[in-house]
C-alpha positions, -999 to 999 in steps of 0.1 A, spaced: -319 228 459 -331 245 490 -359 270 487 -377 295 509 -412 308 507 -421 345 508 -457 353 514 -469 388 516 -495 395 543 -513 420 520 -521 391 497 -528 361 519 -532 375 554 -520 342 569 -486 351 582 -470 368 611 -461 405 613 -446 429 638 -470 450 658 -450 465 687 -427 494 682 -403 483 709 -368 481 695 -377 492 660 -356 516 641 -370 546 623 -365 528 590 -384 498 603 -414 519 612 -412 536 579 -413 503 559 -440 487 580 -443 452 594 -432 421 574 -446 386 575 -432 360 597 -415 388 616 -384 386 637 -392 418 657 -361 429 676 -358 443 710 -321 440 710 -308 427 677 -314 410 645 -296 390 618 -268 403 598 -273 407 561 -306 425 563 -312 461 553 -338 488 559 -349 500 525 -385 492 516 -389 460 496 -355 447 507 -346 422 534 -342 447 562 -325 442 596 -351 460 615 -378 461 589 -389 426 597 -384 395 575 -412 387 551 -409 350 552 -440 331 561 -441 310 593 -467 288 577 -457 287 540 -474 259 523 -446 251 498 -415 256 518 -396 224 527 -364 243 531 -343 214 519 -353 190 548 -362 164 522 -325 162 516 -322 137 545 -288 136 559 -278 100 562 -248 104 584 -263 102 618 -228 105 632 -224 140 619 -218 159 651 -217 196 658 -183 210 659 -173 245 669 -160 275 650 -138 301 666 -169 318 680 -181 286 696 -211 283 673 -221 247 666 -215 236 630 -216 202 613 -221 184 581 -193 203 566 -214 234 561 -208 267 580 -235 277 603 -254 244 602 -252 210 619 -273 180 610 -282 146 622 -309 120 616 -327 108 647 -324 71 642 -333 61 677 -360 72 701 -346 97 726 -322 114 702 -315 149 715 -312 178 690 -292 206 706 -282 241 694 -262 266 714 -259 303 709 -250 336 725 -284 338 743 -286 303 756 -289 266 746 -320 251 731 -328 214 728 -356 189 721 -358 151 722 -369 133 691 -385 99 688 -374 74 662 -385 82 626 -377 119 629 -349 140 614 -335 174 623 -311 201 614 -294 226 637 -285 262 627 -261 285 645 -264 322 649 -280 342 620 -282 313 596 -301 322 564 -320 289 568 -339 301 598 -373 317 591 -376 340 621 -353 327 649 -317 338 654 -306 302 658 -323 270 665 -336 236 652 -357 224 623 -373 190 627 -398 169 607 -408 133 601 -381 113 583 -404 104 554 -417 139 549 -407 154 516 -412 189 527 -422 210 557 -407 213 592 -411 228 626 -387 256 635 -379 262 672 -353 287 683 -344 320 699 -358 355 691 -352 387 710 -388 398 706 -418 383 689 -450 401 679 -479 391 657 -509 407 640 -532 402 611 -567 391 603 -579 356 610 -556 350 640 -568 330 670 -546 326 700 -551 302 729 -531 296 761 -514 263 767 -487 248 790 -459 232 770 -427 218 785 -440 230 819 -441 265 806 -470 288 797 -473 296 760 -495 312 734 -506 291 704 -515 311 673 -535 298 644 -546 317 613 -579 312 595 -588 281 615 -568 255 597 -559 223 614 -523 231 624 -510 261 644 -487 287 629 -467 296 660 -461 290 696 -446 317 717 -433 306 751 -433 327 782 -417 328 817 -386 305 819 -387 298 782 -392 335 772 -376 343 738 -382 307 725 -406 304 696 -419 275 675 -431 280 639 -447 256 615 -438 257 578 -453 237 550 -466 209 574 -500 205 558 -492 172 540 -482 153 572 -498 172 601 -528 149 605 -505 119 610 -478 135 630 -492 166 647 -496 149 681 -460 138 680 -449 174 673 -466 184 705 -449 155 724 -415 167 710 -421 203 720 -430 190 755 -394 180 758 -381 215 751 -352 227 773 -339 262 772 -308 271 793 -303 309 790 -271 307 812 -253 283 789 -240 307 762 -216 304 734 -205 324 704 -211 361 696 -239 383 683 -245 418 671 -271 437 692 -293 463 676 -294 497 693 -306 531 680 -271 544 680 -264 521 650 -286 542 628 -283 578 617 -315 591 600 -297 623 590 -278 604 564 -301 574 561 -274 549 571 -275 518 592 -244 502 607 -242 465 618 -218 436 622 -214 401 608 -189 373 614 -180 385 649 -151 369 668 -128 379 696 -103 391 670 -123 406 641 -157 413 625 -172 424 592 -185 460 592 -217 464 572 -233 496 560 -268 498 546 -282 531 532 -319 529 538 -329 564 528 -313 574 494 -324 611 498 -311 618 533 -274 623 525 -263 656 510 -231 642 493 -211 610 491 -208 588 522 -175 573 533 -157 559 562 -120 555 570 -95 531 587 -99 547 621 -121 530 648 -123 525 685 -136 497 707 -154 502 740 -165 477 767 -196 480 789 -184 476 825 -202 485 857 -229 504 840 -209 525 817 -189 524 785 -151 524 788 -124 525 762 -107 491 756 -70 495 765 -48 491 734 -22 463 733 2 482 710 33 496 727 43 530 716 27 552 690 2 539 664 -20 555 638 -45 549 609 -42 556 572 -58 588 562 -81 574 535 -117 574 526 -137 544 515 -170 550 496 -201 536 511 -223 524 482 -259 534 481 -270 505 460 -262 475 482 -247 466 515 -211 478 518 -189 454 538 -154 458 551 -133 433 570 -118 447 603 -91 428 623 -86 446 656 -62 420 671 -32 442 661 -45 470 682 -65 454 711 -54 418 711 -80 391 715 -110 404 734 -122 385 765 -160 377 768 -181 407 774 -203 434 759 -187 457 734 -193 484 708 -173 497 679 -172 534 671 -169 546 635 -170 581 619 -190 585 587 -184 615 564 -211 631 543 -188 647 517 -200 674 493 -167 689 482 -132 698 497 -137 715 530 -175 710 528 -186 679 547 -203 667 579 -191 639 602 -215 615 620 -207 589 647 -223 554 646 -219 525 670 -224 488 666 -228 468 698 -220 431 702 -214 404 728 -188 378 731 -192 346 751 
């Protein structure tokens, strides 16, 4: 069974946390930085929320980048080296029969591990005796990165190096020492907590900006393989212009503090998406929150938002109905817009929804929320 380590910085002080305010929502600032943060300038993974103590989309993940116990299932070596990475309808790489992941064992020197995504393609070259797994956009297996690669020695029972894409990366905490290095021909910051023998993170700059490497549970094998890890990272290739798939992009317009609601998307394709509502402030609303069937899509073109032309000929309408938005968990609704807009071409879009704060008949307030996304 795969497991993940959660280490609270208040107790151990060994993990990463968000420091900068850039791109944070009000609810993120309210709940404070997490550990092993994915701090977002432009987006973050679906399935997170903003309420304190929960896995928040802008509150920052609390998973340790240097957890001592977390093998994340990499000990379950995948024997089928021929397992390739296929493509789902979004173009995200998949394999090994499991949605969102692709896996292969590096049986020969020079095996390339590759993961594409909506913000560019990432790859490293592995020597013989190493294994890897690839994870597409917003996989729950990733510690901090939106998508990327885990690799480790083939004989390691636990622990791995994660390398992948993040919108923004910030760190803080006691016991942190950072040094500058040049890796894969690119300047980078190498961060180590409390002077132990392995680094916790490497944050790349310049041409490899937004690429981050994290160590997780590597203590048992670092002395033997640490130098090879650095040789592997020296083969890093990041191609930001080679894009595939889709992604939700966080913007402040997705959040309404007046009703304590956050709106985001999952499972985005050219034809549909999953609408997700998270109530992060239980006391903000004055009544019951709900949405309806109506929505609109806009595309960002030439510096401004424009309504997407409808594909329906003649009149159309939406059912006059209200769906309750639960305050206890994430409320999700499937939305297929193909009937109204057809299949969307690549571009940057946003969906507009109206949220009702209903107190009684004739006594309610309406709020507009948007969720931005890109299609490649």
